C-alpha positions in Angstrom: 11.4 -18.3 -46.9 8.4 -19.0 -44.7 8.1 -17.3 -41.3 7.0 -19.4 -38.3 3.8 -17.8 -36.8 4.2 -16.1 -33.4 2.3 -17.8 -30.5 -0.3 -15.6 -28.9 -0.3 -15.3 -25.2 -3.7 -16.9 -25.0 -2.5 -19.9 -26.8 0.3 -20.5 -24.4 -1.6 -20.0 -21.2 -3.9 -22.7 -20.0 -6.2 -20.4 -18.0 -8.9 -18.8 -20.0 -9.1 -15.1 -19.8 -12.6 -13.4 -19.8 -11.4 -10.1 -19.8 -8.5 -9.0 -22.4 -7.1 -6.6 -19.8 -6.8 -9.3 -17.2 -3.5 -9.9 -15.6 -2.7 -13.5 -15.6 -2.6 -14.9 -12.1 -4.1 -11.9 -10.4 -5.5 -13.1 -7.1 -8.4 -10.6 -7.0 -9.6 -11.2 -10.4 -12.0 -14.0 -11.6 -14.0 -14.7 -8.4 -11.0 -15.6 -6.0 -12.5 -13.1 -3.5 -16.1 -13.1 -4.3 -17.2 -11.4 -1.1 -15.3 -8.2 -2.3 -17.3 -8.1 -5.7 -18.9 -4.8 -6.1 -17.4 -3.3 -3.0 -15.7 0.0 -3.7 -12.5 -0.3 -1.8 -9.0 0.9 -2.9 -6.9 -1.4 -0.8 -8.0 -4.4 1.1 -6.1 -5.8 4.1 -4.4 -9.2 3.4 -6.4 -12.3 4.2 -5.7 -13.6 7.7 -3.8 -16.7 6.4 -1.4 -14.4 4.4 -0.4 -12.2 7.3 3.0 -12.9 8.8 3.0 -14.0 12.4 6.1 -12.0 13.4 5.8 -8.8 15.2 6.8 -5.7 13.5 9.5 -3.6 15.3 8.4 -0.3 16.8 10.8 1.7 14.6 9.3 0.1 11.3 5.8 0.6 12.6 6.5 4.4 13.2 8.2 4.6 9.8 5.1 3.0 8.1 2.9 5.3 10.0 4.7 8.3 9.0 4.8 7.2 5.2 1.1 6.5 5.2 0.1 9.6 7.1 2.1 11.8 4.5 0.7 9.8 1.4 -2.7 10.0 2.7 -2.6 13.8 3.0 -1.2 14.2 -0.5 2.7 14.6 0.2 4.2 11.7 -1.4 7.7 11.2 0.2 10.5 11.8 -2.2 13.8 9.7 -2.3 15.6 12.4 -0.3 12.9 12.4 2.4 13.6 8.9 3.3 16.4 9.7 5.4 14.5 12.2 7.4 11.5 9.7 7.8 14.1 7.1 9.1 15.5 9.7 11.5 12.0 10.7 12.9 10.9 7.1 13.1 13.7 6.4 15.6 12.3 9.0 18.0 9.8 7.8 20.8 6.2 7.0 20.3 4.8 10.2 21.8 7.0 12.3 19.7 6.0 10.5 16.5 2.4 10.7 17.6 2.7 14.5 17.8 4.3 14.6 14.2 1.5 12.5 12.9 -0.9 14.7 14.6 0.7 17.9 12.8 0.5 16.0 9.6 -3.2 14.7 9.9 -5.0 17.6 11.4 -6.0 20.2 9.0 -6.0 24.0 9.6 -4.5 26.3 12.2 -4.3 25.0 15.7 -5.2 27.0 18.8 -2.1 28.1 21.1 -1.8 25.9 24.2 -2.2 27.6 27.5 1.0 27.4 29.5 
């Protein structure tokens, strides 16, 4: 009995891979964004033509702001925290701005004069 040889991924794909660790079809690899070559950035904003033209709801914007502030300060929200973040994002802009200030400003704060 003769076994049929297995096909390798490179023999199936038509796009040549310069780097063996390359993810096939990745948009940021292989010179599709040459302006960013050598630039040390963690995350790049989406290209203008890829952005959605619909406005984001205030509730969603505040929710994203809270998620990003927590994550940027080393507090990754746990699954149980999502309900609390959702509840906080339903509050008004001024209240959420104050919460974001509490999250992002390091150290003790001086007491406000009444």
